[in-house]
DSSP file (Angstrom, degrees, kcal/mol; ACC not computed):
  #  RESIDUE AA STRUCTURE BP1 BP2  ACC     N-H-->O    O-->H-N    N-H-->O    O-->H-N    TCO  KAPPA ALPHA  PHI   PSI    X-CA   Y-CA   Z-CA
    1    1 A M              0   0    0      0, 0.0     2,-0.5     0, 0.0    32,-0.0   0.000 360.0 360.0 360.0 133.7   -6.3    7.5    7.2
    2    2 A A        -     0   0    0      2,-0.0     2,-0.4     0, 0.0     0, 0.0  -0.891 360.0-170.6-109.0 132.7   -6.3    3.8    7.8
    3    3 A I        +     0   0    0     -2,-0.5     2,-0.4     2,-0.0    26,-0.0  -0.986  12.3 173.5-122.4 127.5   -6.2    1.4    4.9
    4    4 A D        +     0   0    0     -2,-0.4     2,-0.3     2,-0.0    -2,-0.0  -0.986   6.3 149.5-137.8 144.9   -6.8   -2.3    5.6
    5    5 A G        -     0   0    0     -2,-0.4     2,-0.3     2,-0.0    -2,-0.0  -0.972  19.4-157.3-165.3 154.8   -7.2   -5.5    3.4
    6    6 A T        -     0   0    0     -2,-0.3     2,-0.3     2,-0.0    -2,-0.0  -0.977   7.0-178.4-137.9 154.6   -6.6   -9.1    3.4
    7    7 A V        -     0   0    0     -2,-0.3     2,-0.5     2,-0.0    -2,-0.0  -0.985  18.2-143.4-143.4 145.8   -6.1  -11.9    0.9
    8    8 A E        -     0   0    0     -2,-0.3     2,-0.4     2,-0.0    -2,-0.0  -0.951  20.2-177.8-112.3 132.4   -5.6  -15.7    1.6
    9    9 A V        -     0   0    0     -2,-0.5     2,-0.3     2,-0.1     9,-0.1  -0.993   1.7-172.8-127.9 132.3   -3.2  -17.4   -0.8
   10   10 A A        +     0   0    0     -2,-0.4     2,-0.2     4,-0.1     3,-0.2  -0.900  35.3  64.2-126.0 157.9   -2.4  -21.2   -0.7
   11   11 A G  S >  S-     0   0    0     -2,-0.3     3,-1.5     1,-0.1     4,-0.4  -0.587  92.7 -56.2 120.5 176.6    0.0  -23.3   -2.5
   12   12 A R  T 3  S+     0   0    0      1,-0.3     3,-0.2    -2,-0.2     4,-0.1   0.763 133.8  41.4 -66.9 -23.0    3.7  -23.8   -3.0
   13   13 A L  T 3> S+     0   0    0     -3,-0.2     4,-2.7     1,-0.2     3,-0.5   0.341  82.4 107.4-106.3  10.6    4.3  -20.2   -4.1
   14   14 A A  H <> S+     0   0    0     -3,-1.5     4,-3.1     1,-0.2     5,-0.3   0.893  79.1  49.8 -49.8 -47.3    2.0  -18.6   -1.5
   15   15 A S  H  > S+     0   0    0     -4,-0.4     4,-1.7    -3,-0.2    -1,-0.2   0.837 112.1  47.5 -69.4 -28.1    4.8  -17.2    0.6
   16   16 A L  H  > S+     0   0    0     -3,-0.5     4,-2.6     2,-0.2     5,-0.2   0.949 113.9  47.0 -72.7 -49.3    6.5  -15.6   -2.5
   17   17 A V  H  X S+     0   0    0     -4,-2.7     4,-2.4     1,-0.2    -2,-0.2   0.916 113.8  49.2 -60.9 -44.7    3.2  -14.1   -3.7
   18   18 A E  H  X S+     0   0    0     -4,-3.1     4,-2.3    -5,-0.3    -1,-0.2   0.910 111.1  48.1 -60.5 -42.5    2.4  -12.8   -0.3
   19   19 A G  H  X S+     0   0    0     -4,-1.7     4,-1.7    -5,-0.3    -2,-0.2   0.916 113.6  46.7 -64.7 -44.0    5.8  -11.3    0.2
   20   20 A G  H  X S+     0   0    0     -4,-2.6     4,-2.3     1,-0.2    -2,-0.2   0.896 110.6  53.4 -65.4 -40.2    5.7   -9.6   -3.2
   21   21 A A  H  X S+     0   0    0     -4,-2.4     4,-2.7    -5,-0.2    -2,-0.2   0.901 105.7  54.1 -62.7 -41.0    2.2   -8.4   -2.6
   22   22 A G  H  X S+     0   0    0     -4,-2.3     4,-2.3     1,-0.2    -1,-0.2   0.880 108.1  49.2 -55.4 -42.2    3.4   -6.8    0.7
   23   23 A V  H  X S+     0   0    0     -4,-1.7     4,-2.2     2,-0.2    -1,-0.2   0.918 111.5  48.4 -67.1 -42.8    6.1   -4.9   -1.0
   24   24 A V  H  X S+     0   0    0     -4,-2.3     4,-2.9     1,-0.2     5,-0.2   0.939 112.4  48.7 -63.9 -45.6    3.7   -3.6   -3.6
   25   25 A V  H  X S+     0   0    0     -4,-2.7     4,-3.1     1,-0.2     5,-0.2   0.915 111.2  49.6 -60.5 -43.8    1.1   -2.5   -1.0
   26   26 A R  H  X S+     0   0    0     -4,-2.3     4,-2.2     2,-0.2    -1,-0.2   0.912 113.8  46.3 -62.6 -39.6    3.6   -0.7    1.1
   27   27 A R  H  X S+     0   0    0     -4,-2.2     4,-2.7     2,-0.2    -2,-0.2   0.945 114.3  46.8 -67.4 -48.3    5.0    1.2   -1.9
   28   28 A M  H  X S+     0   0    0     -4,-2.9     4,-2.5     1,-0.2    -2,-0.2   0.927 114.1  48.4 -59.3 -47.6    1.5    2.1   -3.2
   29   29 A S  H  X S+     0   0    0     -4,-3.1     4,-2.6    -5,-0.2    -1,-0.2   0.900 111.3  49.4 -61.4 -39.7    0.5    3.2    0.3
   30   30 A G  H  X S+     0   0    0     -4,-2.2     4,-2.6    -5,-0.2    -2,-0.2   0.946 112.3  48.2 -65.9 -48.2    3.6    5.3    0.7
   31   31 A E  H  X S+     0   0    0     -4,-2.7     4,-2.4     1,-0.2    -2,-0.2   0.909 113.2  49.0 -60.8 -41.8    3.1    7.0   -2.8
   32   32 A F  H  X S+     0   0    0     -4,-2.5     4,-2.7     1,-0.2     5,-0.2   0.925 110.4  49.7 -61.0 -47.9   -0.6    7.7   -1.9
   33   33 A A  H  X S+     0   0    0     -4,-2.6     4,-2.3     1,-0.2    -2,-0.2   0.910 111.2  48.9 -58.0 -45.0    0.3    9.2    1.4
   34   34 A E  H  X S+     0   0    0     -4,-2.6     4,-1.9     2,-0.2    -1,-0.2   0.897 113.6  46.2 -64.4 -42.1    2.9   11.4   -0.2
   35   35 A R  H  X S+     0   0    0     -4,-2.4     4,-2.2     2,-0.2    -2,-0.2   0.881 112.3  50.2 -63.6 -40.1    0.5   12.6   -2.9
   36   36 A L  H  X S+     0   0    0     -4,-2.7     4,-2.6     2,-0.2    -2,-0.2   0.917 110.4  50.5 -67.0 -41.9   -2.3   13.2   -0.4
   37   37 A A  H  X S+     0   0    0     -4,-2.3     4,-2.3    -5,-0.2    -1,-0.2   0.890 110.2  49.6 -61.5 -43.3    0.1   15.2    1.8
   38   38 A A  H  X S+     0   0    0     -4,-1.9     4,-2.0     2,-0.2    -1,-0.2   0.858 111.1  49.3 -68.2 -39.1    1.2   17.4   -1.1
   39   39 A R  H  X S+     0   0    0     -4,-2.2     4,-2.0     2,-0.2    -2,-0.2   0.922 112.3  49.5 -67.4 -41.7   -2.4   18.1   -2.1
   40   40 A C  H  X S+     0   0    0     -4,-2.6     4,-1.0     2,-0.2    -2,-0.2   0.906 110.2  48.9 -56.4 -46.7   -3.2   19.0    1.5
   41   41 A S  H  < S+     0   0    0     -4,-2.3    -1,-0.2     1,-0.2    -2,-0.2   0.856 110.6  50.8 -64.9 -38.9   -0.4   21.3    1.8
   42   42 A E  H >< S+     0   0    0     -4,-2.0     3,-1.3     1,-0.2    -1,-0.2   0.861 107.0  54.6 -62.5 -38.5   -1.3   23.0   -1.5
   43   43 A A  H 3< S+     0   0    0     -4,-2.0    -1,-0.2     1,-0.2    -2,-0.2   0.732 103.8  55.7 -71.6 -19.8   -4.8   23.5   -0.4
   44   44 A H  T 3<        0   0    0     -4,-1.0    -1,-0.2     1,-0.2    -2,-0.2   0.405 360.0 360.0 -92.2   3.5   -3.7   25.3    2.8
   45   45 A R    <         0   0    0     -3,-1.3    -1,-0.2    -4,-0.1    -2,-0.1   0.494 360.0 360.0 -86.4 360.0   -1.6   28.0    1.0
């Protein structure tokens, strides 16, 4: 499953905001993938 999205941020804190957002997105994507895999494995039992 591919998930894609973009946001453009400008200003003095843009790099900080973008970096933090990247961490959050990676964490959320990882949690989503783990939960999806768990549900799929339960469905095949």
